[in-house]
C-alpha positions in Angstrom: 11.0 23.0 -13.6 8.4 20.5 -15.0 10.7 17.7 -14.1 10.9 19.0 -10.5 7.1 19.1 -10.4 6.8 15.5 -11.7 9.4 14.3 -9.2 7.5 16.1 -6.5 4.3 14.4 -7.5 5.9 11.0 -7.4 7.4 11.8 -4.0 4.1 12.9 -2.6 2.4 9.7 -3.9 5.1 7.5 -2.3 4.8 9.3 1.0 1.0 9.0 0.9 1.3 5.3 0.2 3.8 4.9 3.1 1.5 6.9 5.5 -1.5 4.7 4.5 0.5 1.5 5.0 1.6 2.7 8.5 -1.9 3.7 9.4 -3.3 0.3 8.4 -0.7 -1.6 10.3 -1.2 0.7 13.3 -5.0 0.2 13.2 -4.6 -3.6 13.0 -2.1 -3.6 15.9 -4.5 -1.5 18.0 -7.3 -4.0 17.2 -5.1 -6.9 18.3 -4.1 -5.0 21.5 -7.7 -4.3 22.4 -8.6 -8.0 21.8 -5.7 -9.1 24.0 -6.8 -6.6 26.8 -10.3 -8.0 26.5 -9.2 -11.6 27.1 -6.8 -10.6 29.9 -9.7 -8.7 31.6 -11.9 -11.8 31.1 -9.3 -14.0 32.7 -8.9 -11.6 35.6 -12.6 -11.4 36.1 -13.0 -15.2 36.1 -10.1 -15.6 38.6 -11.5 -12.9 40.9 -15.1 -14.2 40.6 -13.9 -17.7 41.7 -12.0 -16.2 44.6 -14.3 -13.4 45.9 -17.6 -13.6 44.0 -18.9 -12.1 40.8 -20.1 -8.8 42.2 -16.9 -8.0 44.1 -14.8 -9.0 41.0 -16.9 -6.7 38.8 -16.4 -3.8 41.3 -12.7 -4.4 41.6 -12.1 -4.4 37.8 -14.5 -1.5 37.3 -12.7 0.7 39.8 -9.4 -0.4 38.4 -10.3 0.7 34.9 -12.0 3.9 36.0 -8.9 4.8 38.1 -6.5 4.2 35.2 -8.8 6.1 32.9 -8.8 9.1 35.2 -5.1 9.1 35.6 -4.6 9.0 31.8 -7.1 11.8 31.3 -5.2 14.0 33.9 -1.9 13.2 32.2 -3.4 14.1 28.8 -4.8 17.4 30.0 -1.6 18.6 31.8 -0.1 21.7 30.3 3.5 21.6 29.5 5.5 24.8 29.3 7.6 25.1 26.2 10.5 27.4 25.7 10.0 29.7 22.7 12.9 29.7 20.3 15.0 32.9 20.0 13.8 35.2 17.3 15.9 35.2 14.1 16.4 38.4 12.3 15.1 38.3 8.7 17.7 38.9 6.0 17.4 42.2 4.1 15.4 41.8 0.9 17.3 41.5 -2.3 16.7 43.9 -5.1 14.8 42.2 -8.0 13.2 43.6 -11.1 9.4 44.0 -10.7 8.6 41.6 -13.5 10.8 38.7 -12.2 9.4 38.7 -8.6 6.5 36.1 -9.1 8.5 33.5 -11.0 11.4 33.7 -8.5 8.9 33.3 -5.6 7.4 30.2 -7.3 10.8 28.7 -7.9 11.8 29.4 -4.3 8.6 27.8 -3.0 9.2 24.7 -5.1 12.8 24.5 -4.1 11.9 24.8 -0.4 9.2 22.2 -0.7 11.5 19.7 -2.4 14.2 20.3 0.2 11.7 19.8 3.0 10.5 16.5 1.5 14.0 15.3 1.0 15.0 16.1 4.6 12.6 13.5 5.8 14.3 10.6 4.0 17.5 10.8 6.0 15.9 9.3 9.2 
């Protein structure tokens, strides 16, 4: 049982390190994406300003971004209906001695936790 707990601790640390690495890479990617969008917007504004003037270029880009923002907010707030899964009947409880209930529950919890952590590795 102690070996299981130590293995669980190692597994949790590895998963935390992986999650931190993914978050850092995602944050850096988001920063680069925002920088690219900034320069694309700047190029669009310079092109429009040369063609139609600075004020009209600012209005066009402002309305474009405001419209896209409104569309994305509407999409984000839309409610989606989900189908509830069919209820599953619980199995009848097994007869256990009164003194052995707590250790069996702890062992079952640890076994379920380890199985859940191992199921994510198969992706």
